[in-house]
Backbone as JSON, one array per atom type, in Angstrom:
{
  "sequence": "XXXXXXXXXXXXXXXXXXXXXXXXXXXXXXXXXXXXXXXXXXXXXXXXXXXXXXXXXXXXXXXXXXXXXXXXXXXXXXXXXXXXXXXXXXXXXXXXXXXXXXXXXXXXXXXXXXXXXXXXXXXXXXXXXXXXXXXXXXXXXXXXXXXXXXXXXXXXXXXXXXXXXXXXXXXXXXXXXXXXXXXXXXXXXXXXXXXXXXXXXXXXXXXXXXXXXXXXXXXXXXXXXXXXXXXXXXXXXXXXXXXXXXXXXXXXXXXXXXXXXXX",
  "N": [[166.09, 129.63, 136.08], [163.57, 128.67, 133.81], [160.72, 130.56, 133.14], [157.31, 131.47, 132.41], [156.34, 134.52, 131.12], [153.94, 136.65, 132.56], [150.98, 137.38, 130.8], [150.4, 140.63, 129.58], [147.57, 141.72, 129.99], [145.1, 144.04, 130.0], [142.93, 144.39, 132.72], [140.69, 145.94, 132.33], [138.34, 146.02, 129.9], [137.01, 147.9, 128.35], [136.86, 151.41, 128.37], [135.13, 154.28, 128.69], [135.01, 157.47, 129.33], [133.46, 157.94, 132.43], [132.51, 155.39, 132.43], [133.35, 152.11, 132.96], [134.23, 149.0, 131.82], [134.91, 145.82, 132.73], [136.84, 142.81, 132.1], [136.14, 140.82, 133.82], [133.49, 141.38, 134.47], [132.37, 141.06, 131.94], [132.77, 138.36, 131.62], [130.88, 137.24, 133.34], [128.56, 138.13, 132.06], [128.81, 136.85, 129.56], [128.8, 134.15, 130.37], [126.23, 133.89, 131.52], [124.48, 134.6, 129.38], [125.21, 132.8, 127.29], [124.79, 130.42, 128.65], [122.04, 130.56, 129.07], [121.08, 130.4, 126.4], [121.97, 127.85, 125.77], [120.58, 126.24, 127.62], [118.04, 126.66, 126.66], [118.17, 125.19, 124.31], [118.43, 122.67, 125.43], [115.9, 122.12, 126.35], [114.63, 120.7, 124.41], [115.6, 118.2, 124.7], [114.75, 117.08, 127.01], [112.05, 115.59, 128.78], [110.34, 117.0, 130.67], [108.42, 118.87, 131.09], [109.26, 121.47, 131.03], [109.48, 124.41, 129.23], [110.66, 126.48, 126.48], [109.76, 129.1, 126.96], [109.64, 129.19, 129.71], [112.34, 129.14, 130.38], [113.19, 131.55, 129.31], [111.87, 133.29, 131.02], [113.09, 132.64, 133.39], [115.71, 133.58, 133.34], [116.26, 136.13, 134.46], [115.79, 135.64, 137.16], [117.82, 133.76, 137.63], [120.12, 135.3, 137.18], [120.0, 137.14, 139.31], [120.22, 135.35, 141.44], [122.8, 134.3, 141.05], [124.5, 136.59, 141.23], [123.77, 137.93, 143.7], [123.88, 135.76, 145.48], [126.52, 134.89, 145.05], [128.0, 137.09, 145.94], [127.16, 137.42, 148.66], [127.92, 134.94, 149.59], [130.69, 135.12, 149.43], [131.13, 137.12, 151.32], [130.18, 135.9, 153.69], [131.49, 133.36, 153.82], [134.24, 133.87, 153.43], [135.19, 136.45, 154.34], [133.92, 137.31, 156.85], [134.34, 138.76, 159.26], [135.68, 141.1, 158.44], [133.73, 142.35, 156.77], [131.7, 142.64, 158.59], [132.66, 144.68, 160.1], [132.86, 146.6, 158.18], [130.29, 147.17, 156.74], [129.14, 148.62, 154.57], [130.84, 148.18, 152.48], [130.11, 145.81, 151.42], [128.5, 146.3, 149.29], [130.25, 147.2, 147.41], [130.95, 145.81, 144.89], [132.52, 146.12, 142.68], [135.09, 146.03, 143.5], [135.75, 143.44, 143.52], [135.39, 139.98, 144.62], [133.71, 137.3, 144.83], [131.89, 134.29, 145.35], [131.87, 130.97, 144.27], [130.49, 128.87, 145.51], [128.65, 130.29, 147.06], [127.2, 131.57, 145.02], [126.12, 129.32, 143.84], [124.41, 128.35, 145.85], [122.67, 130.52, 145.89], [121.47, 130.26, 143.35], [120.17, 127.83, 143.68], [118.21, 128.54, 145.55], [116.66, 130.53, 144.17], [115.82, 128.97, 142.06], [114.21, 127.05, 143.3], [112.15, 128.72, 144.27], [111.17, 129.69, 141.85], [110.27, 127.36, 140.39], [108.36, 126.46, 142.15], [106.49, 128.49, 142.02], [105.71, 128.27, 139.36], [104.88, 125.67, 139.09], [106.65, 123.63, 138.25], [109.19, 121.07, 137.65], [111.65, 120.71, 140.08], [114.14, 119.29, 140.07], [114.22, 118.78, 137.37], [114.58, 121.32, 136.09], [116.86, 121.99, 137.46], [118.75, 120.12, 136.53], [119.2, 121.02, 133.9], [120.23, 123.55, 134.35], [122.6, 122.88, 135.69], [123.91, 121.58, 133.63], [124.61, 123.68, 132.01], [126.15, 125.27, 133.64], [129.05, 124.9, 133.67], [129.88, 126.52, 131.55], [129.75, 129.21, 132.4], [131.55, 128.98, 134.54], [133.95, 128.45, 133.22], [134.46, 130.88, 131.75], [134.57, 132.62, 133.91], [136.85, 131.76, 135.36], [138.86, 132.21, 133.49], [138.74, 134.97, 133.45], [139.59, 135.45, 136.06], [142.24, 134.72, 135.75], [143.15, 136.66, 133.93], [142.92, 138.88, 135.57], [144.94, 138.31, 137.29], [144.56, 137.06, 139.75], [143.68, 134.84, 142.49], [145.68, 132.96, 142.16], [148.05, 130.16, 141.89], [150.09, 128.06, 144.07], [153.6, 128.45, 144.82], [155.86, 127.17, 142.39], [158.0, 125.0, 140.42], [157.39, 124.05, 137.93], [157.41, 123.81, 134.34], [155.5, 125.35, 133.12], [154.79, 127.37, 134.81], [153.81, 130.62, 136.05], [154.9, 133.98, 136.66], [153.16, 135.88, 138.66], [151.88, 139.2, 138.78], [150.9, 140.05, 141.28], [151.77, 138.12, 142.91], [154.31, 137.93, 143.99], [157.92, 137.39, 143.49], [158.43, 134.79, 142.64], [157.74, 131.95, 140.49], [154.44, 130.58, 139.88], [151.79, 128.13, 140.1], [149.38, 128.21, 137.47], [146.6, 128.17, 138.59], [144.06, 129.07, 138.04], [143.71, 128.49, 135.35], [143.82, 125.74, 135.42], [141.43, 125.22, 136.73], [139.62, 126.35, 134.93], [139.92, 124.56, 132.85], [139.3, 121.97, 133.98], [136.89, 122.27, 135.6], [135.42, 123.7, 133.84], [135.78, 123.25, 130.75], [136.26, 120.36, 130.56], [134.27, 119.26, 132.25], [131.97, 120.33, 131.05], [132.03, 119.1, 128.51], [131.82, 116.41, 129.26], [129.22, 116.33, 130.39], [127.81, 117.12, 128.15], [128.12, 114.95, 126.38], [126.86, 112.98, 127.91], [124.24, 113.92, 127.88], [123.43, 114.22, 125.13], [124.27, 111.88, 123.93], [123.7, 109.75, 125.66], [121.24, 110.39, 126.68], [120.83, 111.59, 129.25], [119.24, 113.5, 130.52], [116.77, 112.41, 130.68], [116.58, 110.99, 132.96], [116.03, 112.2, 135.87], [118.16, 114.08, 137.95], [120.59, 112.84, 137.49], [122.3, 114.39, 135.82], [122.6, 116.7, 137.38], [123.75, 115.55, 139.67], [126.13, 114.53, 138.57], [127.39, 116.88, 137.76], [127.75, 118.22, 140.27], [129.36, 116.37, 141.65], [131.55, 116.2, 139.88], [132.44, 118.91, 139.77], [132.99, 119.34, 142.49], [135.04, 117.43, 143.05], [137.01, 118.25, 141.2], [137.55, 120.91, 142.04], [138.41, 120.38, 144.65], [140.78, 118.95, 144.19], [142.35, 120.82, 142.74], [142.74, 122.73, 144.67], [144.92, 121.87, 146.09], [147.1, 122.9, 144.8], [146.53, 125.51, 144.62], [146.91, 128.79, 145.86], [146.22, 129.3, 149.23], [143.69, 131.42, 150.7], [144.94, 134.41, 151.99], [144.01, 135.54, 154.38], [142.75, 133.47, 155.57], [144.14, 131.04, 155.34], [145.17, 127.64, 156.01], [142.53, 125.7, 157.06], [141.93, 124.25, 160.18], [144.41, 123.3, 159.9], [144.66, 121.5, 157.81], [142.91, 121.61, 155.56], [141.66, 123.72, 152.88], [139.4, 126.53, 152.63], [138.01, 126.33, 150.23], [138.16, 123.56, 149.72], [136.78, 122.55, 151.91], [134.2, 123.55, 151.47], [133.61, 122.22, 149.16], [133.31, 119.53, 149.72], [130.62, 118.86, 150.68], [129.27, 119.15, 148.22], [130.24, 117.04, 146.69], [129.3, 114.79, 148.14], [126.5, 115.21, 148.02], [126.17, 115.13, 145.26], [126.89, 112.46, 144.59], [124.88, 111.16, 146.01], [122.58, 112.06, 144.64], [122.94, 110.87, 142.11], [122.95, 108.11, 142.75], [120.4, 107.94, 143.82], [118.81, 108.55, 141.59], [119.27, 106.35, 139.91], [118.47, 104.25, 141.52], [115.76, 104.54, 141.59], [114.91, 103.83, 139.13]],
  "CA": [[164.94, 128.77, 135.8], [162.68, 129.21, 132.79], [159.34, 130.82, 133.54], [156.5, 132.12, 131.4], [155.95, 135.85, 131.52], [152.49, 136.83, 132.67], [150.52, 138.23, 129.7], [149.98, 141.97, 130.02], [146.21, 141.97, 129.53], [144.45, 145.02, 130.87], [141.66, 143.89, 133.26], [139.61, 146.77, 131.81], [138.13, 145.74, 128.47], [136.58, 149.12, 127.66], [136.69, 152.55, 129.28], [134.64, 155.48, 128.01], [134.67, 158.43, 130.38], [133.29, 157.31, 133.73], [132.04, 154.02, 132.25], [134.45, 151.15, 132.92], [133.76, 147.63, 131.65], [136.02, 144.9, 132.99], [136.72, 141.47, 131.56], [135.46, 140.01, 134.83], [132.05, 141.6, 134.27], [131.99, 140.45, 130.66], [132.75, 136.91, 131.83], [129.57, 136.93, 133.91], [127.56, 138.35, 131.01], [128.94, 135.77, 128.57], [128.37, 132.9, 130.99], [124.77, 133.89, 131.7], [123.79, 134.62, 128.09], [125.45, 131.54, 126.59], [124.11, 129.39, 129.41], [120.61, 130.72, 128.76], [120.83, 129.86, 125.06], [122.21, 126.41, 125.81], [119.46, 125.63, 128.33], [116.9, 126.69, 125.74], [118.35, 124.04, 123.42], [118.24, 121.45, 126.2], [114.47, 121.85, 126.56], [114.2, 119.73, 123.4], [116.15, 116.9, 125.04], [114.15, 116.6, 128.26], [110.59, 115.47, 128.81], [110.05, 117.35, 132.06], [107.4, 119.91, 131.13], [109.87, 122.81, 131.01], [109.49, 124.91, 127.86], [111.54, 127.62, 126.19], [109.23, 130.31, 127.58], [110.03, 129.14, 131.12], [113.76, 129.48, 130.46], [113.28, 133.0, 129.07], [111.43, 133.96, 132.25], [113.97, 132.31, 134.51], [117.04, 134.17, 133.2], [116.4, 137.22, 135.42], [115.91, 135.0, 138.47], [119.14, 133.14, 137.72], [121.11, 136.36, 137.29], [119.95, 137.64, 140.68], [120.75, 134.31, 142.32], [124.25, 134.21, 140.87], [125.19, 137.79, 141.71], [123.54, 138.14, 145.13], [124.42, 134.6, 146.21], [127.97, 134.89, 144.96], [128.56, 138.14, 146.79], [126.91, 137.11, 150.06], [128.74, 133.79, 149.92], [132.05, 135.61, 149.68], [131.09, 137.86, 152.58], [129.97, 134.98, 154.82], [132.45, 132.27, 153.88], [135.64, 134.24, 153.33], [135.59, 137.64, 155.1], [132.79, 137.75, 157.69], [134.77, 139.77, 160.24], [135.98, 142.35, 157.72], [132.51, 143.0, 156.31], [130.92, 143.03, 159.76], [133.21, 145.96, 160.51], [132.69, 147.53, 157.06], [129.11, 146.65, 156.03], [128.85, 149.32, 153.32], [131.71, 147.65, 151.42], [129.45, 144.66, 150.8], [127.93, 146.76, 148.03], [131.33, 147.59, 146.5], [131.29, 144.61, 144.15], [133.53, 146.43, 141.66], [136.4, 145.72, 144.07], [135.96, 142.0, 143.45], [134.93, 139.2, 145.75], [132.54, 136.48, 144.57], [132.09, 132.9, 145.74], [131.08, 130.03, 143.46], [129.57, 128.13, 146.37], [127.56, 131.2, 147.39], [126.38, 131.72, 143.82], [125.38, 128.06, 143.64], [123.31, 128.35, 146.81], [121.72, 131.52, 145.42], [120.72, 129.7, 142.22], [119.26, 126.81, 144.22], [117.09, 129.23, 146.2], [115.76, 131.13, 143.18], [115.23, 127.88, 141.27], [113.12, 126.5, 144.11], [111.05, 129.68, 144.27], [110.62, 129.78, 140.49], [109.51, 126.16, 140.02], [107.18, 126.39, 143.03], [105.52, 129.44, 141.49], [105.22, 127.85, 138.04], [104.45, 124.28, 139.1], [107.58, 122.85, 137.43], [110.05, 120.12, 138.35], [112.88, 121.32, 140.6], [115.29, 118.57, 139.54], [114.23, 118.92, 135.91], [115.24, 122.58, 135.76], [118.2, 121.94, 138.04], [119.63, 119.37, 135.63], [119.57, 121.85, 132.76], [121.11, 124.61, 134.87], [123.91, 122.29, 135.97], [124.55, 121.27, 132.35], [125.13, 124.93, 131.45], [127.0, 125.96, 134.61], [130.47, 124.94, 133.31], [130.16, 127.61, 130.62], [130.06, 130.38, 133.22], [132.76, 128.71, 135.32], [135.09, 128.6, 132.32], [134.73, 132.3, 131.51], [134.93, 133.25, 135.18], [138.24, 131.43, 135.71], [139.72, 132.92, 132.55], [138.76, 136.35, 133.94], [140.46, 135.45, 137.23], [143.63, 134.68, 135.26], [143.45, 137.98, 133.37], [143.08, 139.79, 136.71], [146.11, 137.93, 138.07], [144.09, 136.77, 141.1], [143.4, 133.43, 142.78], [146.77, 132.17, 141.55], [148.46, 128.95, 142.59], [151.23, 128.09, 144.98], [154.89, 128.53, 144.15], [156.17, 125.91, 141.72], [159.07, 125.06, 139.42], [156.97, 123.41, 136.69], [157.82, 124.64, 133.2], [154.4, 126.23, 132.69], [154.47, 128.3, 135.9], [153.81, 132.05, 135.73], [155.18, 134.95, 137.72], [151.99, 136.77, 138.7], [152.23, 140.53, 139.3], [150.56, 140.18, 142.7], [152.15, 136.89, 143.61], [155.71, 137.91, 144.38], [158.89, 137.17, 142.41], [158.58, 133.38, 142.28], [156.69, 131.41, 139.6], [153.34, 129.9, 140.56], [150.84, 127.37, 139.27], [148.22, 128.95, 136.96], [145.48, 127.36, 139.06], [142.83, 129.52, 137.39], [143.59, 127.77, 134.08], [143.47, 124.36, 135.76], [140.0, 125.19, 137.04], [138.89, 126.6, 133.68], [139.96, 123.32, 132.08], [138.6, 120.86, 134.63], [135.52, 122.62, 136.01], [134.76, 124.3, 132.69], [135.77, 122.5, 129.5], [136.12, 118.91, 130.72], [132.96, 118.95, 132.82], [130.96, 120.65, 130.05], [132.06, 118.05, 127.48], [131.29, 115.18, 129.86], [127.77, 116.45, 130.48], [127.31, 117.19, 126.77], [128.05, 113.57, 125.88], [125.83, 112.28, 128.67], [122.91, 114.4, 127.5], [123.07, 114.01, 123.73], [124.57, 110.5, 123.52], [123.08, 108.77, 126.56], [119.92, 110.89, 127.1], [120.86, 111.68, 130.71], [118.17, 114.36, 131.04], [115.56, 111.62, 130.85], [116.63, 110.43, 134.32], [116.26, 113.41, 136.65], [119.13, 114.01, 139.04], [121.88, 112.32, 137.04], [123.14, 115.5, 135.35], [122.92, 117.53, 138.55], [124.68, 114.8, 140.5], [127.43, 114.46, 137.9], [128.0, 118.21, 137.84], [128.18, 118.49, 141.64], [130.5, 115.49, 141.95], [132.69, 116.61, 139.04], [132.96, 120.2, 140.23], [133.56, 119.19, 143.83], [136.32, 116.72, 142.96], [137.98, 119.1, 140.49], [137.94, 122.02, 142.92], [139.15, 119.83, 145.78], [142.13, 118.61, 143.74], [143.1, 122.02, 142.36], [143.07, 123.47, 145.89], [146.24, 121.44, 146.57], [148.13, 123.73, 144.18], [146.06, 126.89, 144.64], [147.34, 129.52, 147.06], [145.11, 129.54, 150.17], [143.39, 132.82, 150.99], [145.91, 134.87, 152.99], [143.37, 135.84, 155.65], [142.2, 132.24, 156.13], [145.15, 129.99, 155.43], [144.65, 126.28, 156.07], [141.58, 125.5, 158.15], [142.26, 123.08, 161.01], [145.75, 122.88, 159.52], [144.69, 120.42, 156.82], [142.11, 121.86, 154.36], [141.35, 125.1, 152.56], [137.97, 126.81, 152.62], [137.46, 125.78, 149.0], [138.0, 122.12, 149.88], [135.72, 122.31, 152.9], [132.91, 123.83, 150.85], [133.39, 121.3, 148.05], [132.97, 118.19, 150.21], [129.17, 118.6, 150.61], [128.85, 119.02, 146.83], [130.58, 115.68, 146.27], [128.38, 113.86, 148.78], [125.16, 115.42, 147.47], [126.2, 114.66, 143.89], [126.85, 110.99, 144.6], [123.54, 110.77, 146.48], [121.61, 112.3, 143.56], [123.14, 109.86, 141.07], [122.47, 106.82, 143.26], [118.95, 108.05, 143.97], [118.19, 108.5, 140.27], [119.32, 104.98, 139.37], [117.73, 103.33, 142.39], [114.33, 104.72, 141.32], [114.61, 103.4, 137.76]],
  "C": [[164.02, 129.45, 134.8], [161.29, 129.4, 133.36], [158.62, 131.55, 132.41], [156.1, 133.49, 131.92], [154.44, 135.99, 131.54], [152.01, 137.76, 131.56], [149.97, 139.56, 130.2], [148.62, 142.29, 129.41], [145.55, 142.92, 130.51], [143.12, 144.45, 131.38], [140.44, 144.69, 132.78], [139.48, 146.55, 130.31], [137.79, 147.0, 127.7], [136.37, 150.22, 128.7], [136.31, 153.77, 128.46], [134.18, 156.46, 129.08], [134.56, 157.73, 131.72], [132.85, 155.84, 133.65], [133.23, 153.07, 132.07], [133.86, 149.74, 132.84], [134.97, 146.7, 131.77], [135.75, 143.53, 132.37], [135.96, 140.56, 132.52], [133.94, 140.15, 134.69], [131.57, 140.95, 132.98], [131.93, 138.93, 130.77], [131.41, 136.47, 132.4], [128.48, 137.06, 132.85], [127.6, 137.21, 129.99], [128.44, 134.45, 129.14], [126.86, 132.81, 131.11], [124.05, 133.81, 130.36], [123.98, 133.31, 127.32], [124.78, 130.37, 127.32], [122.61, 129.39, 129.14], [120.28, 130.1, 127.4], [121.0, 128.33, 125.04], [121.07, 125.69, 126.5], [118.21, 125.61, 127.44], [116.97, 125.52, 124.76], [118.03, 122.74, 124.15], [116.77, 121.13, 126.47], [113.93, 120.85, 125.54], [114.67, 118.32, 123.72], [115.5, 116.28, 126.27], [112.63, 116.58, 128.15], [110.13, 115.76, 130.23], [109.03, 118.5, 132.19], [107.93, 121.33, 131.1], [110.05, 123.25, 129.56], [110.44, 126.1, 127.73], [111.06, 128.88, 126.89], [109.58, 130.36, 129.08], [111.49, 129.58, 131.29], [113.95, 130.99, 130.25], [112.87, 133.78, 130.31], [112.44, 133.78, 133.38], [115.3, 133.06, 134.47], [117.27, 135.31, 134.2], [116.57, 136.66, 136.83], [117.32, 134.44, 138.67], [120.23, 134.19, 137.91], [121.17, 136.91, 138.72], [120.54, 136.62, 141.66], [122.26, 134.21, 142.26], [124.97, 135.38, 141.53], [125.02, 137.98, 143.22], [124.11, 136.98, 145.95], [125.93, 134.58, 146.2], [128.61, 135.92, 145.87], [128.38, 137.82, 148.27], [127.71, 135.89, 150.51], [130.17, 134.19, 150.23], [132.13, 136.32, 151.03], [131.04, 136.9, 153.77], [131.08, 133.94, 154.95], [133.9, 132.74, 154.02], [136.05, 135.45, 154.18], [134.46, 138.15, 156.0], [133.17, 138.86, 158.67], [135.0, 141.12, 159.57], [134.69, 143.07, 157.34], [131.57, 143.35, 157.46], [131.37, 144.39, 160.27], [133.03, 147.03, 159.44], [131.5, 147.12, 156.21], [128.82, 147.33, 154.7], [129.68, 148.79, 152.16], [131.14, 146.38, 150.8], [128.9, 145.04, 149.43], [129.0, 147.08, 146.99], [131.82, 146.38, 145.71], [132.32, 144.85, 143.06], [134.95, 146.18, 142.18], [136.7, 144.23, 144.05], [135.41, 141.31, 144.69], [133.62, 138.48, 145.49], [132.89, 135.04, 144.92], [131.24, 131.99, 144.86], [130.05, 129.33, 144.33], [128.39, 129.0, 146.8], [126.62, 131.4, 146.22], [125.54, 130.48, 143.56], [124.19, 127.98, 144.59], [122.23, 129.35, 146.39], [120.86, 131.0, 144.28], [119.75, 128.63, 142.7], [118.01, 127.46, 144.81], [116.12, 129.8, 145.16], [115.12, 130.08, 142.3], [114.04, 127.28, 142.01], [111.9, 127.43, 144.09], [110.38, 129.74, 142.91], [109.76, 128.57, 140.16], [108.27, 126.01, 140.91], [106.08, 127.32, 142.51], [104.89, 128.95, 140.19], [104.74, 126.4, 138.0], [105.32, 123.38, 138.25], [108.41, 121.91, 138.3], [111.35, 120.79, 138.78], [114.11, 120.62, 140.02], [115.37, 118.69, 138.02], [114.93, 120.19, 135.47], [116.66, 122.58, 136.29], [119.2, 121.2, 137.16], [120.11, 120.24, 134.47], [120.48, 123.01, 133.18], [122.52, 124.07, 135.09], [124.66, 121.95, 134.68], [125.2, 122.51, 131.75], [126.14, 125.63, 132.37], [128.49, 125.98, 134.24], [130.84, 126.05, 132.34], [130.56, 128.85, 131.4], [131.32, 130.2, 134.03], [134.0, 128.92, 134.45], [135.44, 130.07, 132.12], [135.16, 133.01, 132.8], [136.38, 132.99, 135.56], [139.23, 132.08, 134.75], [139.85, 134.39, 132.99], [139.64, 136.47, 135.19], [141.93, 135.46, 136.81], [144.03, 136.04, 134.71], [143.69, 138.98, 134.49], [144.32, 139.47, 137.54], [145.76, 137.62, 139.52], [143.82, 135.28, 141.25], [144.44, 132.51, 142.14], [147.16, 131.01, 142.44], [149.65, 129.16, 143.51], [152.53, 128.12, 144.17], [155.26, 127.16, 143.59], [157.32, 126.1, 140.75], [158.68, 124.31, 138.14], [157.22, 124.38, 135.53], [156.73, 125.6, 132.74], [153.98, 127.22, 133.78], [154.58, 129.75, 135.42], [154.28, 132.85, 136.95], [154.05, 135.97, 137.69], [152.37, 138.1, 139.33], [151.97, 140.69, 140.79], [151.01, 138.99, 143.52], [153.6, 136.81, 144.02], [156.62, 137.54, 143.23], [158.98, 135.73, 141.92], [157.44, 132.88, 141.4], [155.67, 130.59, 140.39], [152.49, 129.1, 139.56], [149.74, 128.3, 138.75], [146.95, 128.2, 137.31], [144.15, 127.79, 138.44], [142.61, 128.76, 136.08], [143.28, 126.3, 134.33], [141.97, 124.24, 136.0], [139.16, 125.44, 135.79], [138.82, 125.32, 132.85], [139.11, 122.22, 132.68], [137.13, 121.16, 134.91], [134.72, 123.2, 134.85], [134.69, 123.36, 131.51], [135.5, 121.01, 129.68], [134.73, 118.55, 131.23], [131.83, 119.25, 131.82], [130.88, 119.55, 128.99], [131.5, 116.74, 128.02], [129.76, 115.22, 129.91], [127.13, 116.5, 129.1], [127.12, 115.79, 126.2], [126.94, 112.8, 126.6], [124.43, 112.65, 128.21], [122.54, 113.99, 126.09], [123.37, 112.59, 123.25], [123.8, 109.48, 124.35], [121.76, 109.25, 127.17], [119.8, 111.02, 128.62], [119.76, 112.55, 131.29], [116.87, 113.6, 131.25], [115.48, 111.0, 132.25], [117.02, 111.56, 135.27], [117.2, 113.17, 137.84], [120.5, 113.55, 138.61], [122.82, 113.45, 136.61], [123.55, 116.39, 136.51], [123.95, 116.84, 139.42], [126.07, 114.72, 139.89], [128.15, 115.8, 137.96], [128.56, 118.47, 139.24], [129.4, 117.65, 142.01], [131.74, 115.92, 141.17], [133.29, 117.92, 139.48], [133.65, 120.04, 141.57], [134.92, 118.51, 143.81], [137.39, 117.57, 142.29], [138.47, 120.23, 141.38], [138.79, 121.52, 144.09], [140.59, 119.53, 145.39], [142.96, 119.85, 143.43], [143.51, 122.82, 143.59], [144.43, 123.06, 146.46], [147.36, 122.28, 145.96], [147.7, 125.2, 144.09], [146.46, 127.56, 145.95], [146.14, 129.75, 147.99], [144.9, 131.03, 150.4], [144.26, 133.27, 152.17], [145.28, 135.1, 154.36], [142.75, 134.61, 156.31], [143.26, 131.17, 156.34], [144.52, 128.61, 155.37], [143.74, 126.13, 157.29], [141.88, 124.19, 158.87], [143.63, 122.51, 160.65], [145.81, 121.87, 158.42], [143.92, 120.72, 155.53], [141.95, 123.35, 154.12], [139.84, 125.29, 152.63], [137.32, 126.23, 151.38], [137.23, 124.28, 149.09], [136.86, 121.79, 150.84], [134.34, 122.52, 152.3], [132.58, 122.87, 149.71], [132.97, 119.91, 148.51], [131.46, 117.93, 150.19], [128.67, 118.43, 149.17], [129.1, 117.6, 146.33], [129.58, 114.68, 146.84], [126.96, 113.97, 148.22], [125.1, 114.9, 146.03], [126.11, 113.15, 143.79], [125.47, 110.5, 145.02], [122.5, 110.95, 145.37], [121.72, 111.24, 142.47], [122.59, 108.52, 141.52], [120.97, 106.81, 143.41], [118.25, 107.91, 142.62], [118.17, 107.07, 139.73], [118.58, 103.97, 140.22], [116.22, 103.4, 142.15], [113.93, 104.24, 139.93], [114.13, 101.95, 137.71]]
}
């Protein structure tokens, strides 16, 4: 059977003495910096009182929310027993282990605190954050692929890869599916909504579309993504990723319907 050889990309982008910079870390840096610049542009499209100076101030808050939320989400959602027995390893983030859903909750918390302190609109800033979020998701999933982690289930499709850590059989490149759906496709959809249909003028629509789009994309990809070995299928029918994505879909649909019902 024809299979595609996994590209031999070193997960370490740069190593100088004791300093090691990984592609995974650079993905976070690229996502945050590009997202920041994009949100700054979006301030010209929305009439919500949020200015460029607010975005410049918020970048530090967002970074903390993403990193701390992502790590704690992974600890709580995926390996609570392991980290309860090894609490010091929670700090060992260089070993990997981040959760999108945890990072999302972290950003929600810091966004609420930030807008409350500055007297800004929570949904107004949330819409712009959600518009930029696919940028970080795209780079993060590409980094997952480079690391050969979070791969898919065994498959005989012609584009399957044999992952170094996935055994001898070819598997779905689920990281690339997620990069495409949750990253590129969702970003382009929101881009058109914002610049063609002025979606930022109706608060909640962009946030709702992002949550619904991400939730549906993640839920579908989980059917071909290898379940976490230590969790398997929950209740015998869903993965943890699917379970955590369901609330995002419901909240997203509610935000969209709420925005249009108030117009």
